[in-house]
C-alpha positions in Angstrom: 11.8 -10.6 -27.7 10.3 -8.0 -25.4 10.9 -10.3 -22.4 14.7 -10.2 -22.9 14.6 -6.4 -22.4 12.2 -6.9 -19.5 14.7 -9.3 -17.8 17.6 -7.0 -18.5 15.5 -4.2 -17.0 14.9 -6.2 -13.9 18.5 -7.2 -13.6 19.8 -3.6 -13.9 17.0 -2.4 -11.5 18.3 -4.9 -8.9 21.9 -3.6 -9.4 20.5 -0.1 -9.0 19.2 -0.9 -5.5 22.5 -2.4 -4.4 24.7 0.3 -5.8 22.4 3.1 -4.7 22.3 1.8 -1.1 26.1 1.7 -1.0 26.4 5.1 -2.7 24.0 7.1 -0.6 25.8 6.4 2.7 26.2 9.9 4.3 24.8 11.7 1.2 21.5 13.5 0.8 19.1 11.2 -1.1 18.0 14.2 -3.3 21.6 15.0 -4.2 22.2 11.3 -5.1 19.0 11.3 -7.2 20.2 14.5 -9.1 23.6 13.0 -9.8 22.0 9.7 -11.0 19.7 11.7 -13.2 22.6 13.5 -14.9 24.2 10.1 -15.7 20.9 8.8 -17.1 20.5 11.9 -19.2 24.0 11.5 -20.7 23.5 7.9 -21.4 20.0 8.3 -23.0 21.1 11.3 -25.2 24.3 9.5 -26.1 22.2 6.6 -27.4 19.8 8.9 -29.2 22.6 10.7 -31.0 24.6 7.5 -31.8 21.5 6.0 -33.5 20.4 9.4 -35.1 17.1 9.1 -33.4 17.1 12.9 -32.6 15.8 13.3 -36.2 12.4 12.2 -34.8 12.0 15.2 -32.6 10.1 17.3 -35.1 7.5 14.4 -35.5 6.6 14.6 -31.8 3.0 15.8 -31.3 1.8 18.0 -28.5 0.1 14.9 -27.1 3.4 12.9 -27.2 5.2 15.7 -25.4 2.6 16.2 -22.7 2.6 12.5 -21.7 6.3 12.1 -22.0 6.8 15.1 -19.7 4.2 13.8 -17.2 5.9 10.4 -17.3 9.2 12.1 -16.6 7.7 13.9 -13.6 6.4 10.6 -12.3 9.8 9.0 -12.8 11.6 11.8 -11.0 9.2 11.6 -8.0 9.6 7.8 -8.0 13.4 8.1 -7.9 13.3 10.7 -5.2 11.1 8.6 -2.9 13.0 5.4 -3.8 16.4 6.9 -2.8 14.9 8.3 0.4 13.4 5.0 1.3 16.7 3.2 0.5 18.5 5.7 2.8 16.1 5.0 5.6 15.5 1.2 5.1 17.1 -2.0 4.1 17.3 -3.0 0.4 15.5 -6.1 1.3 12.6 -3.9 2.6 12.6 -1.2 0.0 13.1 -3.0 -3.3 10.3 -5.5 -2.9 7.8 -2.8 -1.7 8.9 -0.7 -4.6 7.9 -3.5 -6.9 4.3 -3.0 -5.8 4.4 -0.7 -8.8 4.0 -3.9 -10.9 0.6 -4.6 -9.4 -0.4 -1.0 -9.4 0.5 -0.8 -13.1 -1.6 -3.8 -13.9 -4.6 -2.2 -12.2 -4.0 1.2 -13.8 -3.6 -0.3 -17.2 -7.0 -1.9 -17.0 -8.6 1.4 -15.7 -6.9 3.9 -18.0 -5.8 1.9 -21.1 -8.6 -0.6 -21.2 -6.3 -3.6 -21.2 -7.9 -6.9 -20.4 -7.1 -8.6 -17.1 -6.9 -12.4 -17.2 -7.1 -14.7 -14.3 -3.4 -15.4 -14.0 -2.4 -11.7 -14.2 -5.0 -10.9 -11.5 -3.7 -13.6 -9.2 -0.1 -12.4 -9.8 -1.1 -8.9 -8.9 -2.9 -10.0 -5.8 0.1 -12.0 -4.7 2.4 -9.0 -5.1 0.0 -6.9 -3.1 -0.2 -9.6 -0.4 3.6 -9.9 -0.3 4.0 -6.2 0.0 1.5 -6.0 2.9 3.4 -8.9 4.6 6.8 -7.1 4.2 5.5 -3.8 5.5 3.8 -5.2 8.5 6.3 -7.9 9.4 7.7 -7.2 12.8 11.3 -7.8 11.5 11.0 -4.8 9.2 10.5 -1.7 11.5 
């Protein structure tokens, strides 16, 4: 059932782009990212407390914490750059290019996690990369 959550993630990510573009009009992209982060913080901790998952905090290892913190830093930087790109460009430009992260994740998972890369996944990643290049260099998208 992982794919149900993945589809829900994609759906809400698409709503994020639309609502963010509307919401950042005349607002600093960094301020918008900070406000968004507070909302996400409240929602995430609300779920953790509602499900009593906070009890797992003592079980976190140093290794867990280091990589969760690094992941959080990467997420924060991603959001800051994403909101800035949305502020400067069209959603139809920014959102597809942002999804280059899918192809990059495939490549990095092979390099750093030792995951195997099958033919279909490699072709999919190459198509995403090609599509991104087309979108960036298309004359209609200055």
